[in-house]
C-alpha positions as CSV (number, residue, x, y, z in Angstrom):
1,X,51.9,78.7,-93.4
2,X,51.1,82.4,-93.0
3,X,53.9,84.8,-92.4
4,X,54.4,88.6,-92.1
5,X,57.3,90.8,-91.4
6,X,56.4,92.9,-88.3
7,X,57.6,96.5,-88.0
8,X,58.8,97.8,-84.7
9,X,56.0,100.5,-84.7
10,X,53.3,97.8,-84.8
11,X,54.1,96.6,-81.3
12,X,53.5,100.0,-79.7
13,X,50.3,100.4,-81.7
14,X,49.0,97.0,-80.5
15,X,49.5,97.3,-76.7
16,X,52.8,95.4,-77.1
17,X,51.1,92.3,-78.5
18,X,53.8,89.6,-79.3
19,X,51.5,86.8,-80.4
20,X,51.7,85.9,-84.0
21,X,47.9,85.2,-84.2
22,X,47.2,88.8,-83.6
23,X,49.5,90.2,-86.3
24,X,48.2,87.6,-88.8
25,X,44.6,88.2,-88.0
26,X,41.9,89.6,-90.4
27,X,41.6,92.7,-88.3
28,X,45.2,93.6,-88.6
29,X,45.1,92.9,-92.4
30,X,42.1,95.2,-92.7
31,X,44.0,98.0,-90.9
32,X,46.7,97.6,-93.5
33,X,44.2,97.8,-96.3
34,X,42.7,101.0,-94.9
35,X,46.1,102.6,-94.3
36,X,47.6,101.7,-97.6
37,X,44.7,101.7,-100.1
38,X,41.8,103.7,-98.7
39,X,41.3,106.7,-101.0
40,X,39.2,108.7,-98.5
41,X,39.7,110.4,-95.1
42,X,39.3,108.2,-92.1
43,X,38.0,109.0,-88.6
44,X,38.0,107.1,-85.4
45,X,34.9,105.7,-83.8
46,X,35.7,107.8,-80.7
47,X,35.5,111.0,-82.8
48,X,32.3,109.9,-84.3
49,X,30.5,108.9,-81.1
50,X,28.5,111.1,-78.7
51,X,28.9,108.3,-76.1
52,X,30.9,105.1,-76.1
53,X,30.7,102.9,-73.0
54,X,29.9,99.4,-71.6
55,X,27.9,100.0,-68.4
56,X,28.7,98.7,-64.9
57,X,28.9,95.1,-63.8
58,X,25.9,94.5,-61.5
59,X,24.1,91.9,-59.4
60,X,21.0,90.7,-61.4
61,X,17.9,90.3,-59.3
62,X,15.2,88.7,-61.5
63,X,11.5,89.0,-60.9
64,X,8.5,87.3,-62.6
65,X,6.5,90.2,-63.9
66,X,6.9,93.5,-65.8
67,X,5.0,95.3,-62.9
68,X,8.1,94.8,-60.7
69,X,10.8,94.8,-63.2
70,X,12.2,95.9,-66.6
71,X,12.9,93.5,-69.5
72,X,16.5,92.4,-69.4
73,X,18.5,91.4,-72.5
74,X,21.6,89.3,-72.4
75,X,23.9,89.6,-75.4
76,X,22.4,86.5,-77.0
77,X,18.9,87.8,-76.4
78,X,19.6,90.8,-78.6
79,X,20.3,88.8,-81.6
80,X,17.0,86.9,-81.6
81,X,14.4,87.7,-84.2
82,X,11.9,89.1,-81.6
83,X,12.9,91.8,-79.1
84,X,11.6,89.9,-76.1
85,X,13.7,88.0,-73.6
86,X,11.1,86.9,-71.1
87,X,13.5,88.0,-68.4
88,X,12.7,90.9,-66.0
89,X,15.2,92.5,-63.6
90,X,14.0,94.1,-60.4
91,X,13.4,97.9,-60.5
92,X,13.9,98.0,-56.7
93,X,17.0,95.9,-56.1
94,X,19.0,96.2,-59.3
95,X,21.7,98.9,-59.3
96,X,22.9,101.0,-62.3
97,X,19.6,100.6,-64.2
98,X,19.9,104.0,-65.8
99,X,23.4,103.3,-67.0
100,X,22.3,100.0,-68.5
101,X,19.2,101.3,-70.2
102,X,19.0,100.8,-74.0
103,X,18.1,103.5,-76.5
104,X,17.0,103.4,-80.1
105,X,19.5,104.1,-82.9
106,X,22.4,102.9,-80.8
107,X,25.0,100.4,-82.1
108,X,25.6,97.6,-79.6
109,X,28.6,95.3,-79.8
110,X,29.1,92.0,-77.9
111,X,32.3,92.3,-75.8
112,X,32.6,89.1,-73.9
113,X,32.6,85.4,-74.9
114,X,31.3,85.7,-78.5
115,X,33.0,88.9,-79.6
116,X,32.2,91.4,-82.2
117,X,28.5,90.8,-83.0
118,X,26.8,94.0,-83.8
119,X,23.2,95.1,-83.4
120,X,21.4,98.3,-84.4
121,X,18.9,98.9,-81.7
122,X,15.3,99.9,-82.7
123,X,12.5,101.6,-80.7
124,X,11.5,98.1,-79.6
125,X,14.4,98.2,-77.1
126,X,13.9,101.7,-75.8
127,X,13.9,101.8,-72.0
128,X,14.8,98.2,-71.5
129,X,17.9,97.0,-69.7
130,X,21.0,95.5,-71.5
131,X,23.8,93.5,-70.1
132,X,27.1,95.1,-69.3
133,X,28.6,92.7,-71.8
134,X,27.8,95.2,-74.6
135,X,29.7,98.2,-75.9
136,X,27.2,100.9,-76.5
137,X,27.8,103.5,-79.3
138,X,25.7,106.6,-79.7
139,X,26.7,107.8,-83.2
140,X,27.6,111.5,-83.5
141,X,26.8,111.5,-87.3
142,X,29.2,114.3,-88.0
143,X,31.2,112.7,-90.8
144,X,29.8,109.2,-90.6
145,X,26.2,108.3,-90.7
146,X,24.9,105.9,-88.0
147,X,23.5,103.3,-90.4
148,X,26.8,103.3,-92.4
149,X,28.8,102.9,-89.2
150,X,26.7,99.9,-88.2
151,X,27.1,98.3,-91.7
152,X,30.8,98.8,-91.6
153,X,31.2,97.2,-88.2
154,X,28.8,94.4,-89.2
155,X,30.9,93.6,-92.3
156,X,33.6,91.0,-92.4
157,X,36.2,93.8,-92.3
158,X,34.5,95.4,-89.2
159,X,34.2,92.1,-87.6
160,X,38.0,91.5,-88.0
161,X,38.7,95.0,-86.5
162,X,36.5,94.4,-83.5
163,X,37.8,90.9,-82.7
164,X,41.6,91.5,-83.2
165,X,42.1,93.0,-79.8
166,X,40.3,90.2,-77.9
167,X,42.2,89.3,-74.8
168,X,41.9,86.6,-72.1
169,X,42.3,82.8,-72.0
170,X,39.1,80.8,-71.9
171,X,36.7,83.7,-72.2
172,X,37.7,86.5,-74.6
173,X,36.9,90.1,-74.0
174,X,37.2,93.5,-75.7
175,X,36.8,96.9,-74.0
176,X,35.5,100.3,-75.2
177,X,39.0,101.6,-75.6
178,X,39.6,98.9,-78.2
179,X,36.5,99.8,-80.1
180,X,37.1,103.6,-80.0
181,X,40.4,103.3,-81.8
182,X,38.9,101.7,-84.9
183,X,39.1,104.0,-88.0
184,X,36.2,104.3,-90.4
185,X,36.6,105.4,-94.0
186,X,34.5,108.5,-94.7
187,X,32.8,107.4,-97.9
188,X,31.3,109.9,-100.3
189,X,28.0,111.4,-99.0
190,X,25.8,109.7,-101.6
191,X,27.3,106.3,-100.9
192,X,26.9,106.8,-97.2
193,X,23.3,107.8,-97.6
194,X,22.5,104.8,-99.7
195,X,23.9,102.4,-97.1
196,X,22.3,104.4,-94.2
197,X,18.9,104.4,-95.8
198,X,18.9,100.6,-96.2
199,X,19.7,100.2,-92.5
200,X,17.1,102.7,-91.3
201,X,14.5,101.1,-93.6
202,X,15.4,97.7,-92.3
203,X,15.0,99.0,-88.7
204,X,11.6,100.5,-89.5
205,X,10.4,97.3,-91.1
206,X,11.5,95.2,-88.1
207,X,9.5,97.5,-85.7
208,X,6.5,97.2,-87.9
209,X,6.9,93.4,-88.2
210,X,7.0,93.1,-84.4
211,X,3.9,95.1,-84.0
212,X,2.1,93.0,-86.6
213,X,3.1,89.8,-84.9
214,X,2.1,91.1,-81.4
215,X,-1.3,92.2,-82.8
216,X,-2.0,88.8,-84.4
217,X,-0.9,87.0,-81.3
218,X,-3.1,89.2,-79.1
219,X,-6.1,88.5,-81.4
220,X,-5.6,84.8,-80.9
221,X,-4.9,85.1,-77.1
222,X,-7.9,87.2,-76.4
223,X,-10.2,85.0,-78.4
224,X,-8.9,82.0,-76.4
225,X,-9.7,83.8,-73.2
226,X,-7.3,81.8,-70.9
227,X,-7.0,82.7,-67.2
228,X,-4.6,80.9,-65.0
229,X,-6.4,79.1,-62.2
230,X,-4.1,76.1,-61.3
231,X,-4.6,72.3,-61.8
232,X,-4.3,71.3,-58.1
233,X,-1.7,68.9,-56.9
234,X,-3.0,65.4,-57.5
235,X,-3.5,63.2,-60.7
236,X,-5.5,60.1,-60.9
237,X,-4.0,56.6,-61.7
238,X,-6.3,56.4,-64.8
239,X,-4.9,59.7,-66.1
240,X,-1.4,58.4,-65.7
241,X,-2.2,55.2,-67.6
242,X,-4.1,57.1,-70.4
243,X,-1.4,59.7,-70.9
244,X,0.7,59.8,-74.1
245,X,3.6,57.3,-73.6
246,X,2.2,56.7,-70.1
247,X,4.0,59.8,-68.6
248,X,4.6,59.7,-64.8
249,X,6.5,62.9,-64.1
250,X,4.6,65.5,-62.2
251,X,5.6,68.5,-64.3
252,X,3.9,67.0,-67.3
253,X,0.6,66.9,-65.5
254,X,0.8,69.9,-63.4
255,X,2.2,72.9,-65.4
256,X,1.1,76.0,-67.1
257,X,1.3,74.3,-70.4
258,X,-1.0,71.5,-69.4
259,X,-3.5,74.0,-67.9
260,X,-3.5,75.9,-71.2
261,X,-4.0,72.6,-73.2
262,X,-7.0,71.6,-71.0
263,X,-8.5,75.1,-71.4
264,X,-8.3,74.8,-75.2
265,X,-9.7,71.3,-75.2
266,X,-12.8,72.8,-73.6
267,X,-13.2,75.1,-76.6
268,X,-13.9,74.3,-80.2
269,X,-10.6,72.7,-81.2
270,X,-8.8,70.1,-83.2
271,X,-5.4,68.4,-83.0
272,X,-2.5,69.8,-84.9
273,X,-2.1,66.5,-86.9
274,X,-5.7,67.1,-88.2
275,X,-4.9,70.6,-89.7
276,X,-1.3,69.9,-90.9
277,X,0.5,67.6,-93.2
278,X,2.5,64.8,-91.4
279,X,4.9,66.6,-89.1
280,X,8.5,65.5,-89.6
281,X,12.2,66.1,-89.1
282,X,15.1,64.6,-91.1
283,X,17.1,61.7,-89.8
284,X,20.6,61.9,-88.6
285,X,23.1,62.4,-91.4
286,X,26.8,63.0,-91.9
287,X,27.5,66.6,-92.4
288,X,30.0,67.5,-95.2
289,X,30.8,71.2,-94.8
290,X,32.3,73.2,-97.6
291,X,33.1,76.8,-98.4
292,X,30.6,77.1,-101.2
293,X,27.4,75.1,-100.5
294,X,23.9,75.4,-99.2
295,X,23.4,77.4,-96.0
296,X,22.8,75.0,-93.1
297,X,20.7,76.4,-90.2
298,X,20.7,75.1,-86.7
299,X,18.1,75.6,-84.0
300,X,19.8,78.6,-82.6
301,X,20.2,80.1,-86.1
302,X,16.6,80.1,-87.1
303,X,15.5,82.3,-84.2
304,X,18.1,84.9,-84.9
305,X,17.2,88.4,-86.5
306,X,19.2,87.3,-89.5
307,X,18.8,83.5,-89.8
308,X,22.1,82.6,-91.4
309,X,25.1,80.4,-90.5
310,X,28.7,80.1,-91.6
311,X,28.1,76.4,-92.1
312,X,27.4,75.2,-95.6
313,X,26.6,71.7,-96.8
314,X,28.1,70.1,-99.7
315,X,25.7,69.6,-102.6
316,X,27.5,66.6,-103.9
317,X,28.4,64.7,-100.8
318,X,25.4,65.2,-98.5
319,X,22.9,62.4,-98.7
320,X,19.1,63.2,-98.8
321,X,19.8,66.9,-99.2
322,X,16.3,67.6,-100.5
323,X,14.9,66.3,-97.2
324,X,16.9,69.0,-95.3
325,X,15.6,71.9,-97.4
326,X,12.9,74.1,-96.0
327,X,10.3,76.0,-97.9
328,X,8.4,79.3,-97.5
329,X,5.4,79.2,-95.2
330,X,6.6,76.2,-93.3
331,X,6.5,76.6,-89.6
332,X,9.8,75.4,-87.9
333,X,9.7,74.4,-84.2
334,X,12.9,73.9,-82.2
335,X,12.8,70.4,-80.6
336,X,16.1,69.8,-78.9
337,X,17.7,71.7,-76.0
338,X,15.6,74.9,-76.5
339,X,12.1,73.7,-76.9
340,X,9.0,75.0,-78.7
341,X,10.0,78.2,-80.4
342,X,8.3,78.6,-83.7
343,X,9.6,80.4,-86.8
344,X,7.7,81.0,-90.0
345,X,9.9,80.4,-93.1
346,X,10.0,83.6,-95.3
347,X,11.4,84.2,-98.7
348,X,15.0,84.8,-97.4
349,X,15.1,81.4,-95.6
350,X,13.3,79.4,-98.3
351,X,15.7,76.9,-100.0
352,X,18.2,76.7,-97.2
353,X,18.8,73.6,-95.3
354,X,18.0,73.0,-91.6
355,X,19.1,70.7,-88.8
356,X,17.3,67.5,-87.9
357,X,16.7,69.1,-84.5
358,X,14.0,71.2,-86.0
359,X,10.4,70.0,-86.6
360,X,8.6,70.9,-89.8
361,X,5.0,71.8,-89.7
362,X,3.0,72.5,-93.0
363,X,-0.5,73.9,-92.4
364,X,-3.3,72.2,-94.2
365,X,-7.0,73.2,-94.1
366,X,-6.2,76.1,-91.8
367,X,-4.6,79.5,-92.5
368,X,-0.8,79.3,-92.1
369,X,-0.6,82.7,-90.5
370,X,-3.2,81.9,-87.9
371,X,-1.6,78.6,-87.0
372,X,1.8,80.4,-86.6
373,X,0.2,83.2,-84.6
374,X,-1.1,80.6,-82.1
375,X,2.0,78.4,-82.0
376,X,4.4,81.4,-81.6
377,X,2.2,83.0,-78.9
378,X,2.9,82.7,-75.1
379,X,0.0,80.2,-74.8
380,X,1.2,78.1,-77.8
381,X,4.8,78.1,-76.6
382,X,3.9,76.8,-73.1
383,X,1.5,74.2,-74.5
384,X,4.2,72.9,-76.8
385,X,6.8,72.9,-74.0
386,X,4.5,70.7,-71.9
387,X,5.4,67.8,-74.1
388,X,9.1,68.0,-73.2
389,X,10.8,64.8,-72.1
390,X,14.4,63.9,-71.3
391,X,16.8,65.0,-68.5
392,X,20.2,66.2,-69.8
393,X,18.9,67.4,-73.2
394,X,15.2,68.1,-73.4
395,X,13.4,66.9,-76.5
396,X,10.0,66.8,-78.2
397,X,9.2,64.6,-81.2
398,X,6.7,64.8,-84.1
399,X,4.3,62.4,-82.3
400,X,4.2,64.8,-79.4
401,X,3.6,67.9,-81.4
402,X,0.8,66.4,-83.5
403,X,-1.3,66.1,-80.3
404,X,-1.1,69.9,-79.7
405,X,-4.7,71.1,-79.4
406,X,-5.4,74.0,-81.8
407,X,-8.4,76.3,-81.1
408,X,-10.8,76.7,-84.0
409,X,-11.9,80.3,-83.9
410,X,-14.4,82.3,-86.0
411,X,-13.3,82.3,-89.7
412,X,-12.9,86.1,-89.8
413,X,-10.7,86.1,-86.7
414,X,-8.4,83.4,-88.1
415,X,-8.2,85.2,-91.5
416,X,-7.4,88.5,-89.7
417,X,-4.5,86.9,-87.8
418,X,-3.4,85.2,-91.1
419,X,-3.2,88.5,-93.0
420,X,-1.3,90.2,-90.2
421,X,1.3,87.4,-90.1
422,X,1.7,87.4,-93.9
423,X,2.6,91.1,-93.7
424,X,4.9,90.3,-90.8
425,X,6.7,87.7,-92.9
426,X,7.2,90.0,-95.8
427,X,8.5,92.9,-93.6
428,X,10.9,90.5,-91.9
429,X,12.3,89.2,-95.1
430,X,12.7,92.6,-96.7
431,X,14.4,93.9,-93.6
432,X,17.0,91.1,-93.7
433,X,17.7,91.7,-97.4
434,X,18.1,95.4,-97.0
435,X,20.5,94.9,-94.1
436,X,22.6,92.4,-95.9
437,X,22.6,94.6,-99.1
438,X,24.0,97.5,-97.0
439,X,26.7,95.3,-95.6
440,X,27.6,94.0,-99.1
441,X,27.9,97.6,-100.4
442,X,30.5,98.2,-97.7
443,X,32.5,95.1,-98.4
444,X,32.5,95.7,-102.2
445,X,33.7,99.2,-101.7
446,X,36.7,98.1,-99.6
447,X,37.4,95.3,-102.1
448,X,37.4,97.8,-105.0
449,X,40.4,99.6,-103.5
450,X,42.6,96.6,-103.8
451,X,42.1,95.9,-107.6
């Protein structure tokens, strides 16, 4: 049992909070560490912010194209590896667009539902629209550098401070006035610069990685030359009977994914099973979670900008552990719930374990980078999603994905896409390592005060 003797002054400093969980939380403990052990001056986030606000609640009017709308990011969209949500909000009918517009070098904090996740916005987000469920901070950088502020708030200590003021029953919330009260230690200039440089370099690498990926995908898309025409509204009986697993649902035969597949089948192509080793996913297994084990990634984890999880599998108790491990240059495909999103395993992810709800694709006799560029493109995604089956929880299986038609382009085109993707992979892995190193420097600094 955890206990603490509460001082009378603590109640007034905590908006008269009486619940024990608040006063025993990590955030309150961090405040005590900073107040009692920090050897440096501290400043509030309010004093180190040019702007600090959340934006107005608004009615969302979605449209289908970027011509009539601006890309819109929910809180969860922001933490995906790629700064693209696929959602567009109407320029004409959506209010408060200017107030909700995102800018580069801002610090964004989730304030509803899942609290306290922190994102450093890059130029990829410039001019797009973010949900009102974000606290936006524009760093002043007077005594505290922006990259250091981000690393501090992203650390386990910052997370505790951000989440300690969460209020509400079913859905928790925090407000800007909670965030602005948080104090930040003013570390020595050289230490701040070291941390700040790592974050800025990580941001630069992410932007470059995204550009490389888009360039590789566009090379593939332009070479395929697909134009949407429509498949009509009827299907022959023979087509039904000849379909894989004798599919009968209309959306399987008449969809954008099926149209893309038919177009590729009219080009020089092969099936994925003919240019990859046997596609597989591990069987169902009992999960033994421990504090110190192998990182275990789920389908939602692998598509995040930092693919990590708090869940760790026991090395001693987890059966068939080797079957769960993933290796560099494998292509992972989400196959349960959210379908068809492809991720290339980089150095940072290699050696971790991944869920049975993720398909493993290992390229063979075709450049890995080219195959990933195709599968992760909008055309590849729609083609993969056309195999989806199931009602409550959509699924695809290895025997579906192995029938994906893969265009065989000119050798120099495929090699060009491959080289771009390999550079994308390296940039992404280095960006992750830099960001985590910066956060680790913050945590070790705070831990050093308590020795």
